[in-house]
N, C-alpha and C positions, 0 to 999 in steps of 0.2 A: 356427783349428781347422776341420777339415773331415772328412767321411767319406772314408776312403781307398780303399775297394773295395766291390764289390757293386753292386746296382741303384741305390743312392743316391750312388754315387761322386762326389766333388767338391762335394757340398752343404756350404755354409759354415754353421758353427754359431756361435751367440752365447754370450757368457759375461759375467757381471758383472765389473766392475773390482774385484778383491779380491786382497789379498796372501795370503789364506788358501787360495784356490782353487788346486789343483794338478792340472789336467787331465792325463789320461794322454796322453803324447806320441804323435805319429804313429808314430815308430819302435817304441815300446813296444807300441802297439796292433797294428802290423803283425806284430811278433814273436809276440804272444799269439795272433792269429788264424791265423798260419802253423802254430802248434802245434795249435790246435783243428781246423783245416781243415774237413772235411765234418761234423764233429760238431755244428756250429752249425746246419746245415740242418735245419729242422723242429723245433728245440728250443724249450723254454720257458726263457727266460733271466731271471735275477734279478740286477739291478744294485744292490748295496747301497752306500751312501755314494756315490750316483750323480753328485753334482755337477751338471753341465749335460747329462749323458747320453751322453757321447762313446762309451763302451764299449757300452752297451746299444743305442744307435742303430746302431753299427757291426755289432752282432750281427743286428739286423733287416735291415740292408742286405745282409748275407751269407746271409740265408735263415732266420733264427729266425722262428718263427710268432708268438711273443708275447714281450714284454719288460715286466717289472715293475720300476719304479724306486723306490728308497727314498732320500729325502734330507730333511734337516731344515731347511736354510737357506732362508729365504724368497726371497732374491735368486737363488739357484741354481734353486729350484723355478720361478720365473718364466721364467728362461732355458731351463730344461729343457722347459717346456710350449711355449715359442716354437720350440725346436728340433724337438720332436715334430711340431708343426704345419707347420714349414718342410719337413719330410721327408714329410709326408702319412701319418704313422704313427698317427694318433689311434685307429684301430680295433684296432691291435695292441699298444698301449702303455697301461699303467696306472701312475699316479704316486701314491705314498703319501708324504705329508709327515709324517714322524715320526722319532723316535729309532730307530736301526737295530735295537737289541735288542727294543724294544717292538713294532716293525713285524713282525719275524720271529716273535715269539710270537703275534701276531694271525694271521699267515699259517698258522701251525701249527693254530690253532683253526679256521680256515676250511678246513683240509684241502688247502691248496695244495701243489703238488709241482713241482719244477723239475729240468730236465736239467743246467743249468749255473747255479751260484750264484757270482757274481763280486762281490768286495768290495774297495774301495779306501779303507780307513779312514785317518784321520789317522796319520801315521807315528809320532808320539810318543804314548805311552800304551799301554794294553793292549787296545784294542778289537779288534784282529785276533784275539788269543787268545780273547777273550770270544765273538766271532762263531763261531769254530771250535767252542768248547765248546757253544754253544747248538745249532748244527746237529748236532753229535755226540749230544746228548741228545734231539734231535727228528729222528731220521733219516727220518721221513716227509716232510720238506721236500725231500729229495733223491731223485730217481729212482734205481732200482736200479743203473744203470751211470753215474750222474751224477757231476759234478765240482764241487768247491768250489775256487775260485781266489782266493787272497789276493794283492793287490798290496801290496808293502811295500818299505821301504828295504833295500838289499842288506846293510846292517850289522845289520839286525834278523834274529834267528834264531828261526824258528817251530819247534815240535816236529815230530819225525818221526811221532809218533802223538799223537792227541788223542781219547781215548775210542774211539768207533767209526770214526774217520777215520784214514787213514794217508796219509803223503806219497808221492805217485807220483814227482814230480820238482820240481826248483827250477830256474828259468831266469832268468838275470840279463840285464838290458838297461841298460847304463850304471849309474847309481846306484839303479836300481829292480830289483826281483826279483818274480817270480811263483812262488808255491808252489801246486802242484796236489795236491789231496786227493781221495780216493775212499773209499767205505765199505769197511771190512775185510770180507773174504769170510766170516769166522767170526761176523759180526754178525747 
């Protein structure tokens, strides 16, 4: 695993040896950031279910001013912190070791706001939908023109609307898909 573009291009990242870890592939990250393009520059980026931080670090490499990482697994947290240090991003990165939903609720209470909220929850289960619902119920987490992006299995179908969020587009990369949501204009 490595950073594929930007000022940190080519930096190698570490990951624990785990069958449960599913890092976002280079091809999927390239597709994601080709869609986001300049939107990343200067943004506040939230990486939920961050794993070892490949997506959030890619965002920092491409010009995000700040990235917050939420991850609960101890081995992933250790690798994430090593990756942040290897990239020299300690001043721009914040790591929260917690369950994703609990961490988001704490960020709401702290008044945090993000331009891009990216989540790569486990493909099995309903966490992706729960994350969408929580952000929809707490729209203050998302900047006015912000995006919520859920990475999921291409076989999983997320709703076109979820409360105050509406689907802008879905983009498939192999067996993965990205669903892009924004706040509804009437919200």
